[in-house]
C-alpha positions in Angstrom: 65.2 122.5 111.3 64.1 121.0 108.0 67.3 119.0 107.7 66.8 117.5 111.1 63.3 116.3 110.1 64.8 114.8 106.9 67.5 112.9 108.9 64.8 111.6 111.2 62.6 110.5 108.3 65.5 108.8 106.6 66.5 106.8 109.7 63.0 106.1 111.1 62.2 103.3 108.6 65.5 101.5 109.5 64.8 102.1 113.2 61.4 100.4 112.7 63.1 97.4 111.0 65.5 97.1 114.0 62.6 97.2 116.4 60.5 94.7 114.5 63.3 92.3 113.6 66.0 92.7 116.3 68.6 92.9 113.5 71.2 95.6 113.2 69.8 97.7 110.4 70.7 100.9 112.2 74.4 101.5 113.0 76.6 104.5 113.7 77.8 105.3 110.2 74.3 105.7 108.8 73.9 108.9 110.9 76.6 110.8 109.0 75.3 109.5 105.7 71.8 110.7 106.5 73.3 114.0 107.6 75.0 114.4 104.2 71.8 113.5 102.4 69.9 116.2 104.4 72.5 119.0 104.4 74.5 118.4 101.1 72.3 116.3 98.8 73.9 117.6 95.7 77.5 117.0 96.9 79.5 114.3 95.1 79.9 112.3 98.3 76.1 112.2 98.6 75.6 110.5 95.2 73.9 107.1 95.4 76.9 105.5 93.6 79.4 106.9 96.1 77.3 106.1 99.2 76.5 102.5 98.2 79.9 102.0 96.7 81.8 103.5 99.6 80.0 101.5 102.3 80.3 98.3 100.3 84.0 98.9 99.9 84.1 99.5 103.7 82.3 96.3 104.5 84.5 94.2 102.2 87.7 95.8 103.6 86.5 95.4 107.1 85.6 91.7 106.6 89.0 91.0 105.1 90.9 92.9 107.8 89.0 91.3 110.7 89.0 87.8 109.5 92.7 87.8 108.5 94.1 89.9 111.4 91.7 89.6 114.3 89.2 86.8 113.6 87.5 85.5 116.7 88.6 88.4 118.9 85.7 90.4 120.3 86.0 94.0 121.4 84.8 94.6 124.9 85.0 97.4 127.4 87.3 95.3 129.6 89.9 94.4 127.1 93.3 94.3 128.7 96.0 96.8 127.8 99.0 95.3 125.9 97.3 92.0 125.1 97.7 90.2 121.8 93.9 90.4 121.3 93.9 94.1 121.7 96.8 94.5 119.3 95.0 92.3 116.7 91.9 94.4 116.9 93.8 97.6 116.7 95.7 96.3 113.7 92.5 95.1 112.1 90.9 98.6 112.4 94.0 100.3 110.9 94.2 97.8 108.0 90.4 98.1 107.4 90.5 101.9 107.1 93.7 101.8 105.0 92.1 99.3 102.6 88.8 101.2 102.5 90.6 104.5 101.7 92.5 102.8 98.9 89.5 101.0 97.6 87.3 104.1 97.5 90.1 106.0 95.7 90.5 103.3 93.1 86.8 103.0 92.5 85.9 106.7 92.9 83.4 105.9 95.6 84.7 108.4 98.2 82.2 108.6 101.1 83.8 109.5 104.5 81.1 107.7 106.6 82.2 104.4 105.0 85.4 104.7 107.1 83.2 104.3 110.2 81.5 101.4 108.6 84.8 99.6 108.0 85.7 100.1 111.6 82.4 98.7 112.8 83.2 95.6 110.7 87.0 95.5 111.2 86.7 95.7 115.0 84.4 92.7 115.0 81.3 94.6 116.0 79.3 93.5 113.0 81.6 91.0 111.3 79.6 88.0 110.2 78.6 87.6 106.5 74.9 88.0 107.5 75.7 91.2 109.4 77.8 92.5 106.4 74.8 91.8 104.1 72.5 93.7 106.5 74.9 96.7 106.5 74.8 96.9 102.7 71.1 96.3 102.5 70.5 99.1 105.1 72.6 101.5 103.1 70.6 100.6 100.0 67.4 101.3 101.8 68.7 104.6 103.0 69.7 105.5 99.4 66.3 104.5 98.1 64.6 106.6 100.8 66.7 109.6 99.8 65.7 109.1 96.2 62.1 108.8 97.1 62.1 111.9 99.3 63.9 113.8 96.6 61.4 112.7 94.0 58.5 113.7 96.2 60.0 117.2 96.5 61.1 116.8 100.1 
């Protein structure tokens, strides 16, 4: 139960920023990161360096993959099967995860939730430079909140 409260505390500030700004400071891969902070805070993949580094690698790889492979294609629920656009998005997602995995291994920033971040970017969901910056900033806020809660003995 305590871990659930901690996850809620970690994500609530970002949720408030979303509510007040309308900007995407809360996105799916932050959930698994908050979960790791709450349930495995001492694990190597929960270190601030790996969390911030892994998500940053994921954002950069996703931006590269999307803009080179699928730029301009937008994922929708009604995408046609067998279309060029669908192929480009699928290829972009595959390339993004492959690049993220390689990048995290080279930089020793392994953090599995970053592979979800790279898909969010690589599939064109949050793929503008502003949105990429927001993702990295949101991760930094989450890392800072984790450090603060840990310092306060929570």
